[in-house]
N, CA, C and O of each residue as an XYZ file, in Angstrom:
676
protein
N      79.788    202.784    -10.923
C      79.284    201.876    -11.629
C      77.862    201.667    -11.387
O      77.301    202.227    -10.445
N      77.191    200.814    -12.268
C      75.777    200.537    -12.055
C      75.555    199.535    -10.908
O      76.445    198.738    -10.608
N      74.461    199.568    -10.314
C      74.144    198.521     -9.268
C      73.597    197.271     -9.918
O      73.455    196.243     -9.256
N      73.293    197.337    -11.180
C      72.612    196.122    -11.832
C      73.810    195.282    -12.242
O      74.671    195.685    -13.024
N      73.806    194.123    -11.679
C      74.915    193.138    -12.076
C      74.422    192.011    -12.959
O      73.294    191.528    -12.872
N      75.287    191.658    -13.752
C      75.018    190.518    -14.718
C      75.394    189.149    -14.013
O      76.501    188.916    -13.529
N      74.365    188.315    -14.023
C      74.648    187.021    -13.465
C      75.472    186.175    -14.509
O      75.575    186.500    -15.692
N      76.027    185.097    -13.968
C      76.892    184.043    -14.825
C      75.948    183.577    -15.853
O      76.376    183.527    -17.006
N      74.732    183.228    -15.621
C      73.851    182.690    -16.613
C      73.469    183.692    -17.806
O      73.401    183.315    -18.976
N      73.231    184.978    -17.398
C      72.992    185.962    -18.325
C      74.214    186.247    -19.237
O      74.091    186.419    -20.450
N      75.433    186.287    -18.565
C      76.660    186.447    -19.316
C      76.890    185.226    -20.396
O      77.230    185.463    -21.555
N      76.708    184.124    -19.981
C      76.863    183.029    -20.871
C      75.839    183.066    -21.989
O      76.139    182.779    -23.148
N      74.572    183.440    -21.595
C      73.471    183.476    -22.678
C      73.810    184.665    -23.629
O      73.758    184.511    -24.850
N      74.129    185.748    -23.110
C      74.504    186.789    -24.088
C      75.928    186.439    -25.092
O      76.032    186.747    -26.279
N      76.783    185.842    -24.406
C      78.059    185.453    -25.090
C      77.673    184.430    -26.219
O      77.985    184.631    -27.392
N      76.943    183.269    -25.781
C      76.636    182.292    -26.812
C      75.738    182.801    -27.891
O      75.893    182.395    -29.042
N      74.748    183.723    -27.569
C      73.911    184.290    -28.592
C      74.733    185.154    -29.505
O      74.499    185.192    -30.713
N      75.678    185.836    -28.949
C      76.544    186.858    -30.004
C      77.542    185.864    -30.778
O      77.766    186.128    -31.959
N      78.069    184.904    -30.284
C      78.875    184.059    -31.008
C      78.037    183.180    -32.063
O      78.477    182.951    -33.189
N      76.958    182.770    -31.668
C      75.948    182.049    -32.675
C      75.621    182.914    -33.726
O      75.609    182.487    -34.880
N      75.317    184.246    -33.425
C      75.016    185.170    -34.536
C      75.945    185.415    -35.467
O      75.638    185.521    -36.654
N      77.236    185.537    -35.010
C      78.404    185.710    -35.900
C      78.604    184.544    -36.801
O      78.814    184.649    -38.010
N      78.519    183.313    -36.075
C      78.666    182.166    -36.930
C      77.608    182.014    -38.012
O      77.886    181.564    -39.123
N      76.382    182.401    -37.657
C      75.251    182.154    -38.675
C      75.402    183.140    -39.822
O      75.097    182.880    -40.986
N      75.928    184.362    -39.365
C      76.132    185.373    -40.465
C      77.275    184.966    -41.328
O      77.219    185.208    -42.533
N      78.317    184.360    -40.802
C      79.366    183.849    -41.541
C      79.086    182.693    -42.592
O      79.765    182.476    -43.596
N      77.927    181.969    -42.166
C      77.587    180.948    -43.091
C      76.496    181.506    -44.116
O      76.473    181.099    -45.277
N      75.733    182.308    -43.710
C      74.607    182.872    -44.589
C      75.103    183.876    -45.667
O      74.593    183.916    -46.786
N      76.089    184.658    -45.290
C      76.679    185.743    -46.319
C      77.078    185.063    -47.543
O      76.607    185.544    -48.574
N      77.858    184.031    -47.662
C      78.179    183.477    -48.906
C      77.062    182.779    -49.589
O      77.103    182.642    -50.812
N      76.072    182.329    -48.896
C      74.815    181.838    -49.601
C      74.016    182.961    -50.249
O      73.603    182.894    -51.406
N      73.832    183.942    -49.481
C      73.217    185.125    -50.087
C      73.931    185.747    -51.324
O      73.297    186.147    -52.301
N      75.315    185.807    -51.225
C      76.024    186.355    -52.344
C      75.955    185.541    -53.493
O      75.932    186.043    -54.616
N      75.913    184.129    -53.272
C      75.768    183.173    -54.329
C      74.390    183.300    -55.068
O      74.324    183.160    -56.289
N      73.390    183.544    -54.361
C      72.055    183.570    -54.831
C      71.855    184.954    -55.561
O      71.212    184.999    -56.610
N      72.380    186.017    -55.032
C      72.132    187.439    -55.607
C      73.114    187.894    -56.591
O      72.832    188.872    -57.283
N      74.298    187.262    -56.742
C      75.414    187.672    -57.701
C      74.946    187.589    -59.098
O      75.139    188.558    -59.832
N      74.306    186.455    -59.579
C      73.861    186.449    -61.026
C      72.893    187.608    -61.324
O      72.949    188.102    -62.451
N      72.064    188.064    -60.485
C      71.186    189.119    -60.728
C      71.900    190.472    -60.878
O      71.491    191.325    -61.664
N      72.937    190.633    -60.130
C      73.594    191.955    -60.071
C      74.646    192.093    -61.200
O      75.086    193.194    -61.532
N      75.050    190.874    -61.803
C      76.090    190.858    -62.837
C      75.437    191.444    -64.186
O      74.279    191.165    -64.495
N      76.205    192.220    -64.915
C      75.853    192.712    -66.177
C      75.718    191.606    -67.127
O      76.506    190.665    -67.039
N      74.690    191.616    -68.142
C      74.565    190.556    -69.105
C      75.418    190.900    -70.245
O      75.365    192.043    -70.699
N      76.205    190.016    -70.753
C      77.149    190.177    -71.879
C      76.545    189.584    -73.161
O      77.271    189.399    -74.137
N      75.288    189.293    -73.186
C      74.847    188.581    -74.361
C      74.683    189.542    -75.533
O      74.665    189.115    -76.688
N      74.561    190.868    -75.237
C      74.490    191.956    -76.261
C      75.845    192.411    -76.796
O      75.914    193.323    -77.620
N      76.915    191.781    -76.331
C      78.222    192.413    -76.663
C      78.713    191.887    -78.142
O      78.360    190.784    -78.559
N      79.407    192.612    -78.764
C      79.978    192.347    -80.164
C      81.509    192.108    -79.955
O      82.179    192.672    -79.090
N      81.961    191.220    -80.838
C      83.329    190.909    -80.794
C      84.007    191.328    -82.093
O      83.527    190.984    -83.173
N      85.133    192.077    -82.009
C      85.811    192.487    -83.204
C      86.340    191.405    -84.067
O      86.676    190.325    -83.579
N      86.428    191.665    -85.371
C      87.127    190.808    -86.330
C      88.108    191.569    -87.112
O      88.179    192.796    -87.050
N      88.886    190.818    -87.870
C      89.776    191.479    -88.763
C      89.361    191.869    -90.144
O      90.101    192.419    -90.961
N      87.936    191.489    -90.360
C      87.344    191.777    -91.614
C      86.918    193.225    -91.946
O      86.122    193.806    -91.208
N      87.411    193.791    -92.998
C      86.997    195.175    -93.256
C      85.679    194.968    -94.037
O      85.540    194.057    -94.853
N      84.723    195.870    -93.737
C      83.351    195.785    -94.365
C      83.514    196.193    -95.762
O      82.779    195.658    -96.593
N      84.447    197.138    -96.172
C      84.565    197.535    -97.553
C      85.154    196.420    -98.501
O      85.026    196.508    -99.722
N      85.844    195.302    -97.857
C      86.302    194.230    -98.545
C      85.303    193.107    -98.876
O      85.638    192.179    -99.612
N      84.063    193.191    -98.326
C      83.126    192.167    -98.460
C      82.557    192.209    -99.864
O      82.257    193.292   -100.365
N      82.388    190.988   -100.558
C      81.713    190.782   -101.799
C      80.650    189.905   -101.648
O      80.361    189.479   -100.530
N      79.956    189.546   -102.765
C      78.906    188.656   -102.804
C      79.353    187.093   -102.679
O      78.524    186.183   -102.693
N      80.657    186.900   -102.563
C      81.175    185.590   -102.301
C      81.501    185.278   -100.841
O      82.396    185.956   -100.336
N      80.930    184.393   -100.126
C      81.081    184.193    -98.818
C      82.668    183.913    -98.453
O      83.390    183.142    -99.085
N      83.055    184.673    -97.336
C      84.407    184.489    -96.936
C      84.365    183.964    -95.494
O      83.425    184.249    -94.751
N      85.434    183.162    -95.089
C      85.495    182.570    -93.661
C      86.154    183.716    -92.901
O      87.169    184.275    -93.317
N      85.504    184.054    -91.721
C      85.996    185.087    -90.928
C      86.166    184.432    -89.526
O      85.196    184.019    -88.891
N      87.425    184.359    -89.085
C      87.766    183.731    -87.716
C      87.929    184.925    -86.754
O      88.498    185.945    -87.144
N      87.448    184.819    -85.527
C      87.568    185.843    -84.612
C      87.715    185.232    -83.189
O      87.215    184.133    -82.947
N      88.402    185.941    -82.241
C      88.707    185.375    -80.949
C      88.180    186.361    -79.906
O      88.280    187.573    -80.099
N      87.633    185.868    -78.830
C      87.185    186.684    -77.659
C      87.390    185.937    -76.480
O      87.605    184.726    -76.527
N      87.331    186.648    -75.301
C      87.538    186.151    -74.025
C      86.154    185.643    -73.430
O      85.145    186.337    -73.562
N      86.126    184.482    -72.807
C      84.967    183.857    -72.164
C      85.395    183.575    -70.729
O      86.469    183.093    -70.368
N      84.420    183.939    -70.014
C      84.782    183.704    -68.496
C      83.678    182.697    -67.948
O      82.509    183.071    -67.853
N      84.043    181.505    -67.615
C      83.303    180.435    -67.048
C      83.645    180.391    -65.494
O      84.714    179.882    -65.159
N      82.799    180.894    -64.550
C      83.058    180.996    -63.207
C      84.306    181.630    -62.885
O      84.360    182.859    -62.835
N      85.407    180.852    -62.641
C      86.757    181.534    -62.216
C      87.709    181.316    -63.257
O      88.844    181.768    -63.109
N      87.360    180.594    -64.438
C      88.208    180.383    -65.432
C      87.982    181.225    -66.715
O      86.924    181.152    -67.340
N      89.021    182.034    -67.090
C      88.901    182.832    -68.418
C      89.754    182.165    -69.554
O      90.897    181.735    -69.405
N      89.012    182.146    -70.727
C      89.776    181.374    -71.867
C      89.491    182.282    -73.072
O      88.600    183.131    -73.094
N      90.315    182.022    -74.034
C      90.268    182.710    -75.377
C      89.508    181.675    -76.187
O      89.945    180.531    -76.310
N      88.272    182.109    -76.789
C      87.419    181.198    -77.684
C      87.607    181.758    -79.013
O      87.451    182.959    -79.233
N      87.982    180.798    -80.023
C      88.045    181.159    -81.284
C      86.622    180.781    -82.163
O      86.223    179.616    -82.185
N      85.988    181.735    -82.791
C      84.758    181.366    -83.448
C      84.897    181.674    -84.879
O      85.831    182.384    -85.253
N      83.986    181.164    -85.762
C      84.159    181.392    -87.279
C      82.700    181.735    -87.662
O      81.748    181.260    -87.045
N      82.571    182.547    -88.664
C      81.408    182.901    -89.430
C      81.813    182.962    -90.852
O      82.953    183.233    -91.231
N      80.824    182.697    -91.598
C      80.801    182.906    -93.106
C      80.008    184.234    -93.473
O      78.816    184.385    -93.205
N      80.717    185.083    -94.050
C      80.216    186.547    -94.164
C      80.263    186.897    -95.670
O      81.198    186.536    -96.384
N      79.244    187.592    -96.104
C      79.161    188.107    -97.535
C      78.238    189.211    -97.568
O      77.408    189.357    -96.671
N      78.334    190.041    -98.599
C      77.340    191.094    -98.820
C      76.246    190.718    -99.883
O      76.583    190.473   -101.042
N      75.052    190.677    -99.518
C      74.045    190.255   -100.462
C      73.996    191.116   -101.705
O      73.935    192.338   -101.568
N      74.017    190.581   -102.875
C      74.011    191.358   -104.039
C      72.793    192.167   -104.362
O      72.862    193.264   -104.915
N      71.602    191.552   -103.975
C      70.307    192.286   -104.265
C      70.037    193.426   -103.237
O      69.627    194.528   -103.601
N      70.268    193.135   -102.030
C      69.908    194.190   -101.074
C      71.084    195.021   -100.605
O      70.885    196.136   -100.123
N      72.311    194.516   -100.729
C      73.539    195.192   -100.313
C      73.805    194.978    -98.859
O      74.802    195.499    -98.360
N      72.927    194.193    -98.084
C      73.157    193.900    -96.650
C      74.148    192.854    -96.409
O      74.405    191.988    -97.245
N      74.724    192.942    -95.223
C      75.788    191.945    -94.844
C      74.975    190.846    -94.282
O      73.968    191.052    -93.604
N      75.472    189.570    -94.606
C      74.916    188.395    -94.103
C      76.092    187.635    -93.342
O      77.135    187.373    -93.942
N      75.924    187.330    -92.173
C      76.906    186.643    -91.246
C      76.293    185.314    -90.760
O      75.426    185.307    -89.887
N      76.770    184.160    -91.355
C      76.166    182.850    -90.869
C      77.164    182.037    -90.127
O      78.374    182.097    -90.345
N      76.552    181.208    -89.164
C      77.321    180.364    -88.353
C      77.721    179.200    -89.263
O      76.996    178.801    -90.174
N      78.918    178.678    -88.963
C      79.259    177.508    -89.769
C      78.962    176.163    -89.220
O      79.424    175.150    -89.744
N      78.146    176.135    -88.101
C      77.696    175.002    -87.397
C      76.447    174.364    -88.066
O      75.408    175.017    -88.165
N      76.541    173.124    -88.512
C      75.500    172.415    -89.283
C      74.426    172.196    -88.150
O      74.784    171.937    -87.001
N      73.236    172.294    -88.469
C      72.044    172.210    -87.728
C      71.635    170.647    -87.392
O      70.803    170.282    -86.561
N      72.353    169.909    -88.166
C      71.956    168.368    -88.161
C      72.655    167.780    -86.915
O      71.974    167.352    -85.983
N      74.087    167.751    -86.883
C      74.797    167.153    -85.802
C      76.010    168.067    -85.269
O      76.859    167.654    -84.478
N      75.979    169.269    -85.770
C      77.079    170.139    -85.128
C      78.367    170.144    -85.896
O      79.322    170.760    -85.423
N      78.479    169.506    -87.049
C      79.677    169.529    -87.862
C      79.881    170.984    -88.400
O      79.020    171.848    -88.235
N      80.994    171.199    -89.014
C      81.323    172.523    -89.583
C      81.108    172.440    -91.090
O      81.609    171.533    -91.754
N      80.339    173.421    -91.627
C      79.980    173.480    -92.951
C      81.013    174.420    -93.702
O      81.529    175.354    -93.088
N      81.311    174.173    -95.016
C      82.186    174.862    -95.832
C      81.459    175.359    -97.040
O      80.463    174.796    -97.496
N      82.047    176.533    -97.582
C      81.400    177.043    -98.906
C      82.024    176.590   -100.121
O      83.233    176.737   -100.304
N      81.206    176.005   -101.021
C      81.583    175.610   -102.314
C      82.712    174.641   -102.324
O      83.703    174.848   -103.024
N      82.579    173.464   -101.480
C      83.561    172.411   -101.501
C      83.070    171.122   -102.206
O      83.836    170.216   -102.534
N      81.790    171.112   -102.404
C      81.260    169.907   -103.137
C      81.085    170.227   -104.678
O      80.302    171.071   -105.115
N      81.854    169.497   -105.376
C      81.888    169.724   -106.914
C      80.543    169.347   -107.507
O      80.203    169.906   -108.549
N      79.719    168.418   -106.918
C      78.459    168.114   -107.503
C      77.367    169.104   -107.171
O      76.317    169.104   -107.812
N      77.605    169.985   -106.138
C      76.612    170.991   -105.814
C      77.417    172.369   -105.449
O      77.657    172.742   -104.301
N      77.763    173.009   -106.579
C      78.440    174.282   -106.434
C      77.694    175.374   -105.835
O      76.465    175.298   -105.832
N      78.312    176.437   -105.297
C      77.836    177.519   -104.790
C      76.710    177.271   -103.560
O      75.720    177.975   -103.367
N      77.074    176.209   -102.858
C      76.203    175.992   -101.634
C      77.181    175.660   -100.514
O      78.357    175.388   -100.753
N      76.648    175.689    -99.235
C      77.309    175.317    -98.057
C      77.076    173.751    -98.006
O      75.990    173.201    -98.189
N      78.278    173.127    -97.728
C      78.277    171.678    -97.713
C      78.870    171.191    -96.341
O      79.875    171.699    -95.843
N      78.155    170.154    -95.772
C      78.556    169.529    -94.476
C      79.066    168.164    -94.742
O      78.261    167.266    -94.991
N      80.361    167.933    -94.710
C      80.990    166.565    -95.159
C      80.626    165.398    -94.181
O      80.896    164.242    -94.507
N      80.038    165.669    -93.029
C      79.721    164.594    -92.126
C      78.741    163.671    -92.623
O      78.946    162.458    -92.671
N      77.528    164.305    -93.045
C      76.336    163.628    -93.428
C      75.741    164.095    -94.797
O      74.598    163.813    -95.155
N      76.557    164.778    -95.470
C      76.201    165.418    -96.756
C      74.935    166.401    -96.667
O      74.020    166.424    -97.491
N      75.033    167.147    -95.613
C      74.034    168.192    -95.488
C      74.403    169.376    -96.389
O      75.581    169.703    -96.535
N      73.384    170.025    -96.999
C      73.527    171.189    -97.824
C      72.716    172.314    -97.450
O      71.608    172.140    -96.945
N      73.234    173.555    -97.682
C      72.577    174.724    -97.493
C      72.717    175.648    -98.646
O      73.745    175.606    -99.322
N      71.772    176.470    -98.918
C      71.821    177.505    -99.912
C      72.664    178.619    -99.476
O      72.978    178.704    -98.289
N      73.104    179.583   -100.441
C      73.855    180.684   -100.001
C      73.378    181.489    -98.745
O      74.141    181.902    -97.871
N      72.120    181.647    -98.764
C      71.512    182.538    -97.665
C      71.380    181.684    -96.276
O      70.885    182.191    -95.269
N      71.848    180.392    -96.312
C      71.719    179.557    -95.063
C      70.546    178.731    -94.962
O      70.413    177.981    -93.995
N      69.629    178.806    -95.932
C      68.531    177.847    -96.059
C      68.806    176.441    -96.198
O      69.525    176.094    -97.135
N      68.307    175.515    -95.346
C      68.523    174.099    -95.499
C      67.869    173.573    -96.870
O      66.750    173.979    -97.182
N      68.476    172.787    -97.583
C      67.858    172.257    -98.662
C      67.107    170.955    -98.381
O      67.650    169.980    -97.861
N      65.760    171.002    -98.774
C      64.976    169.848    -98.491
C      65.545    168.561    -99.105
O      66.082    168.563   -100.212
N      65.404    167.415    -98.317
C      65.861    166.244    -98.784
C      67.294    165.867    -98.225
O      67.819    164.768    -98.404
N      67.835    166.878    -97.552
C      69.282    166.690    -96.916
C      69.010    166.710    -95.380
O      67.984    167.214    -94.923
N      69.956    166.151    -94.618
C      69.803    165.896    -93.158
C      69.472    167.113    -92.293
O      68.729    166.975    -91.321
N      70.053    168.428    -92.647
C      69.783    169.493    -91.733
C      68.342    169.855    -91.602
O      67.681    170.083    -92.616
N      67.788    169.924    -90.344
C      66.337    170.240    -90.026
C      66.007    171.722    -90.134
O      64.873    172.116    -90.407
N      67.102    172.573    -89.897
C      66.867    173.966    -89.823
C      67.951    174.799    -90.613
O      68.992    174.276    -91.012
N      67.645    176.113    -90.810
C      68.678    176.880    -91.464
C      69.851    177.220    -90.611
O      69.725    177.038    -89.400
N      70.956    177.681    -91.068
C      71.990    178.039    -90.296
C      71.712    179.310    -89.565
O      71.049    180.233    -90.038
N      72.311    179.299    -88.275
C      72.102    180.529    -87.455
C      72.770    181.711    -88.065
O      73.771    181.622    -88.776
N      72.167    182.824    -87.752
C      72.650    184.295    -88.168
C      73.381    184.940    -86.978
O      72.962    184.858    -85.823
N      74.512    185.592    -87.343
C      75.202    186.417    -86.353
C      74.629    187.833    -86.549
O      74.564    188.378    -87.651
N      74.235    188.361    -85.441
C      73.903    189.837    -85.494
C      75.407    190.640    -85.634
O      76.422    190.253    -85.056
N      75.351    191.587    -86.337
C      76.631    192.329    -86.563
C      76.426    193.915    -86.492
O      75.320    194.456    -86.505
N      77.606    194.555    -86.418
C      77.641    195.928    -86.630
C      78.976    196.350    -87.196
O      79.983    195.642    -87.184
N      78.890    197.588    -87.698
C      80.212    198.085    -88.216
C      80.708    199.106    -87.392
O      79.951    199.981    -86.971
N      82.007    199.081    -87.095
C      82.617    200.130    -86.302
C      84.027    200.320    -86.827
O      84.835    199.397    -86.938
N      84.254    201.547    -87.132
C      85.583    201.944    -87.668
C      85.906    201.274    -88.962
O      87.081    201.056    -89.256
N      84.850    200.911    -89.806
C      85.175    200.117    -91.037
C      85.416    198.614    -90.773
O      85.591    197.888    -91.752
N      85.437    198.130    -89.627
C      85.572    196.690    -89.457
C      84.253    196.162    -88.968
O      83.374    196.858    -88.460
N      84.197    194.869    -89.171
C      83.014    194.117    -88.765
C      83.063    193.517    -87.391
O      84.064    192.911    -87.009
N      81.942    193.684    -86.604
C      81.936    193.259    -85.216
C      80.654    192.281    -85.193
O      79.560    192.624    -85.642
N      80.924    190.991    -84.603
C      79.852    189.991    -84.574
C      79.391    189.652    -83.156
O      80.209    189.560    -82.241
N      78.139    189.475    -82.983
C      77.561    189.151    -81.713
C      77.359    187.508    -81.544
O      78.049    186.708    -82.177
N      76.481    187.173    -80.751
C      76.210    185.682    -80.472
C      75.231    185.303    -81.558
O      74.246    185.981    -81.846
N      75.568    184.192    -82.125
C      74.602    183.564    -83.143
C      73.189    183.390    -82.724
O      72.951    182.946    -81.600
N      72.192    183.719    -83.577
C      70.844    183.626    -83.212
C      70.177    182.568    -84.141
O      70.293    182.622    -85.365
N      69.503    181.643    -83.516
C      68.760    180.697    -84.316
C      67.628    181.333    -85.208
O      67.053    182.358    -84.841
N      67.359    180.764    -86.263
C      66.129    181.407    -87.087
C      65.418    180.155    -87.557
O      66.023    179.088    -87.658
N      64.042    180.295    -87.864
C      63.312    179.276    -88.300
C      62.790    179.422    -89.781
O      62.360    178.484    -90.452
N      62.889    180.716    -90.189
C      62.555    180.957    -91.677
C      63.573    181.851    -92.273
O      64.172    182.690    -91.600
N      63.771    181.664    -93.570
C      64.702    182.425    -94.373
C      64.076    183.571    -95.172
O      64.781    184.282    -95.888
């Protein structure tokens, strides 16, 4: 064996330093993981959710499309049901997918339900109105147009993304 002997004081110093290091690492690792985890996680904002609406069945009359997707909030995963008003624009032939959430106070708008104002989206909460393309009608409560869903077609079915706010129509 070696002639160099460890004193009691050195032994206690080494032992306490080692134990303290393990305890510090045990406390710091969860903190580092908490800070770095959002950076390493993939962003799901660009994901599209499938609907049961066939693109070939769309006409120039808006139809209500309900779809469900899974949402994860921290440790809790839930099924979220969302809605869109979808139609094919007669002039351009492009698909338009509008959010049904009124920009005034967040009520749900419906298509063609007010007999005094046909062919408009109508919010029954405070009598807000929108044109078919989602533009808010001046003189009514909504301050902005309805949000637009980004969309794509896959296998003949409509896929919708997260609604995007817009300032002009």
